C-alpha positions in Angstrom: -153.4 81.9 65.9 -151.2 79.1 65.1 -148.2 80.1 66.9 -150.6 79.8 70.1 -151.9 76.7 69.2 -148.4 75.1 68.7 -147.5 76.6 72.3 -150.3 74.5 74.1 -149.0 71.7 72.3 -145.9 72.0 72.8 -146.7 72.0 76.6 -149.0 69.1 76.7 -145.9 67.3 75.5 -143.5 68.7 78.0 -146.3 68.1 80.7 -146.8 64.0 79.3 -142.2 64.2 79.3 -143.4 64.4 83.6 -146.3 61.5 83.4 -144.2 58.9 84.6 -142.1 59.9 87.3 -145.6 61.2 89.1 -147.6 58.1 88.1 -144.4 56.2 89.6 -143.6 57.4 92.9 -148.2 56.9 92.4 -147.8 54.3 92.0 -144.9 53.3 94.5 -147.5 54.7 97.2 -150.5 52.7 95.9 -148.2 49.1 96.2 -146.6 50.9 99.8 -150.5 50.4 101.1 -151.7 47.6 99.4 -149.0 46.1 101.1 -150.2 47.7 104.2 -153.5 46.6 104.4 -152.1 43.2 102.9 -149.8 42.0 104.9 -151.5 42.5 108.2 -149.2 42.4 111.9 -146.7 39.3 112.5 -146.4 38.5 116.6 -143.6 36.5 118.0 -143.2 34.8 121.7 -139.9 35.1 122.3 -139.3 33.8 126.4 -142.8 34.8 127.0 -142.5 38.7 125.4 -145.2 38.7 122.9 -144.1 41.4 120.2 -146.7 42.1 117.7 -144.3 43.0 113.7 -146.8 45.9 111.6 -145.7 44.2 108.0 -145.6 47.1 105.2 -143.1 48.3 102.2 -140.4 50.7 101.3 -140.1 51.5 97.6 -136.7 52.6 96.8 -136.1 54.6 92.7 -133.4 54.9 90.7 -133.4 57.4 87.5 -130.5 56.0 85.1 -130.4 59.3 83.4 -132.7 62.3 83.2 -135.9 60.8 82.1 -135.8 57.2 82.7 -136.6 57.0 86.7 -137.7 52.8 87.5 -139.1 52.1 91.2 -138.3 48.8 93.3 -140.5 47.9 95.7 -139.7 45.6 99.8 -141.5 44.6 101.6 -140.7 45.4 105.4 -139.5 43.1 107.7 -138.4 41.5 104.2 -138.3 37.6 106.5 -141.8 38.0 108.3 -142.5 38.5 104.9 -141.3 35.6 103.5 -143.3 33.6 107.0 -146.5 34.9 105.5 -145.5 33.9 102.0 -143.8 30.7 102.1 -144.4 29.4 104.9 -141.2 27.9 108.4 -140.2 24.5 107.5 -140.6 23.6 111.8 -138.8 23.5 114.7 -137.2 20.7 116.6 -138.1 17.4 117.8 -136.0 14.8 120.3 -136.9 11.4 119.0 -137.5 8.7 121.6 -134.5 6.3 122.2 -133.4 3.1 124.4 -134.8 4.4 127.4 -131.4 4.5 130.2 -131.9 2.6 133.2 -132.4 4.4 136.4 -133.5 7.4 134.4 -136.5 8.1 131.3 -137.3 11.7 129.8 -140.1 14.6 131.6 -141.3 17.1 131.1 -142.1 19.5 133.7 -144.2 22.3 132.5 -146.3 25.0 133.6 -150.3 23.8 133.9 -149.5 20.8 134.1 -150.7 18.9 137.0 -148.2 16.2 136.4 -145.0 14.9 134.2 -145.4 14.0 131.1 -143.2 11.1 129.5 -142.7 10.6 125.9 -141.3 11.9 122.9 -140.7 15.7 123.1 -142.1 17.8 120.2 -142.7 21.2 119.0 -144.2 22.3 115.8 -143.0 25.8 115.1 -144.5 25.1 111.4 -147.0 27.8 109.9 -148.0 27.2 106.2 -147.4 29.5 104.0 -150.6 31.7 103.0 -148.8 33.6 100.2 -149.0 37.0 101.0 -146.5 39.0 99.1 -148.0 36.8 95.5 -151.1 38.9 96.7 -149.8 41.7 97.1 -147.9 42.0 93.4 -151.6 40.3 92.2 -153.4 43.1 93.0 -151.0 45.9 91.8 -150.9 44.6 88.8 -154.2 45.0 88.8 -154.2 49.1 90.4 -150.8 49.7 89.2 -151.6 50.6 84.6 -155.0 52.3 86.2 -152.5 55.5 88.0 -150.7 55.5 84.6 -153.6 56.1 82.8 -155.0 57.7 84.9 -152.3 60.5 85.0 -151.9 60.1 81.4 -155.7 61.1 81.3 -155.8 64.6 83.6 -152.6 65.4 81.5 -154.6 65.7 78.6 -158.3 67.3 80.2 -156.2 70.1 81.6 -154.8 70.8 78.1 -157.8 71.2 76.9 
């Protein structure tokens, strides 16, 4: 009787030893899913070609020894995550200057009924919307629940 109880208890502790690794994998998948939902997409316009990039995440796992496992989650593509988190500075502008004799600056473009004279400015500024910060905040709330559920499953399975 005592031997079977001891064997069952040993099995529970062996299963608990595997909880960190399996829970880290589950937590990393959860964070990747949260990043995909929270990131959305970014549209880039280059020479009248629109391209849409989906924002997501990738996990890199590190094992320091046979029992310790770590995971680092990166947003991909990294540059677009930076744009959605902290914004961009802006485009270029051509400042006003003294008019030269016989010439002045005109902007000719498709859709203009006439040339436009004056300062040429392109404001490509984008305000940051804290996208990665929101992913991190949500992950901080939901990842502990993954570990609690993993321990709960091991304990419930032992009964």
